[in-house]
C-alpha positions, 0 to 999 in steps of 0.5 A: 622649101625656100633656101635662105636666099629668095627664089628667082623663079616662082611663076604663076600657077594654074588652078589644079582641081582634084576629084572629090573624095567620096562621102564615106571615109575610112581610116586612111590606111588599109591593113596591109599598109599599117605602120610597124609597131617598132620605131621606124628608126630602130635600125639606126643606133644614132638616129632619131629616138625610138622612144614611143613618146618621141615625135619629130617636130622641126624647124627649117634652117634656123640659127642655133642661138634661137634653139632655146626659144624653139624648144619652148615652143615644142620643137625638138629637131633643127633641120639644116644649118646655114653654111654648116654644120660648124663647130659653133653651131653644133656646140650651141645646139648641144648646149640647148639640148636640141638635136639636128639633121645636117649636111655631112660636111667635114665638120659634121663627119668629125662628129660621128659620135655626137648624139646631137646629129640624128640624121644626114641630109641631101641638098634641098629640093633636087627635083626643082630646076637648078641654077645654071652656071651662066645664069638662069635655070637648068635641069634637076639633079638626076636621081642617080646622083642622089642614090649614089650619094646616099649609098656612099653616105650610108656606107660611111655612117650606117648609124644614122638615116639619110633625109631628103626633102623634095619640092612642092611639085610632089603635091602641086603638078603645075609648079613651074619650078619642077625640073624633074620628069614625073617618072623620076620621083620614085627614083628619088625616093630610093636615095634616102631613108626618110622622105619629106616635101614642102608645099605652102598652099596659102603663101607659096603656090601663088593662087589667089585662093590658096586657102582652098588648097590646104589639102595639098599637104595630105595629097603630097604625103600620100604620094610620097608614101606611095612612091617610096613604098612605105618609107618614113615620110615627113613634111614641111608646114607654112607659118609666115607670109614667106615672099607673098602678102598672104599667110595662113591663119593659126587655124589653117596651120593646125588643119595642115598639120593634122591633115598631114598626120592623118594621112601618115606623116611621121614628122612635122617641120615648120618653115618660119622664114619671111622675106616680105616686107623685110627678111626675118629668119625666125619670123615665127618667134616675132608673131605672138599669135602664130607662135602660141598656136604652133606651141599648142599644136606641138604640145598636143602632138607631144602628148599624143606621140605614143598614140601617133606612133602606134599602129592604125586600126580600121575600126572607124569610118565617117560619112560627111553630110556635104559631098563637097567637104569630105572628112578623112580620119585615122584611128588608133588603139593605145592604152586600152582606149580608141582614138579617132583623129578627123579633119574636114578636107575641103573648105566649107562646113559639114557634119560627120557621122562616125561608126565605130566597130565593136563599141556597144552600148552607151559610151562617150567620146572625149573631144581632146582640147575642146572641153566637151564630150559626145555621147556614143550610142551603139558605136555611132556619134555625130559632130559638126565640122567648120571650115577645115575643122579638126577634131580629135576623139578619145573613147575610153576603154574602147580599145581591144 
């Protein structure tokens, strides 16, 4: 994630190719990895809401004066406060009904009873090379310090979780800003209750064809979940040009979000700053097209929050007609219905053939948000996927 000031070290990156997924894709998680039915925040009395209808949707390092505008867009958490928290910032968020994840500074720790604060945070991206006292860049912050700070804070305030965000190296091996050795990453994960990372494939990895790497968001989610042995994972999504001359389209942002969710992200944060051509802290609010798209994405997430917060099921699999364009999916059962969320994971078009176990006879799959349905015959249906296409299906009455 970028801090409020531009980063000075963003070198060129070499192309990084991943092995293609096999054509036949099952629900992302195996039975042994299914999320708990209880809220991941149940152990904290002042942590994020345990209501099944709550799903964290955040913005990074924004001024509380814009909290009402972000709230209208479906945001429910501010993550980070510039040189804060201070009393004015917390009062502004409280007035707007916006909760926050912030640093445990002296002001923050005076507000231990304040429900506005739902988690504490470490400093951003400790795995990146850190500014050196004499100029230039030094090594990363050692995981041992992150773990020690975490233990100290958890002892001081056991009522809230601790959140940690790591840099883009989680998904991008060739990120030149990485300061930590690879073996440190599982250790970093011991220093927080909620893990996060940021990668911005179009605007932030300095590849001329960054749109071909949208799947980095899913790759990073998978890695954090593996390194952290199943801890709660969030991730950060691009919405602006940041410091480049390129930005993701609304459709690409939607794809990044749903790739993340399908791979198990339990919280989405938007990066909305922009430095080029001029610095604008809340650039998303000045981009009507992207703001409308993000608002629509957030509305759909909020509507589906009880489904997203329910356990996965292995009752669905999909085969892609194009071996170079795999389709990944996540299946859920909720309220007597079966839900299947699917995304094409590489550029290009393909067709997906879905097979649903224990679905007999004729049924239909409602394609949520698209105003259409697809006939299901003996548990099978097919659909077309365009460039990084995302389709969300509900099969009424097919839940167990």
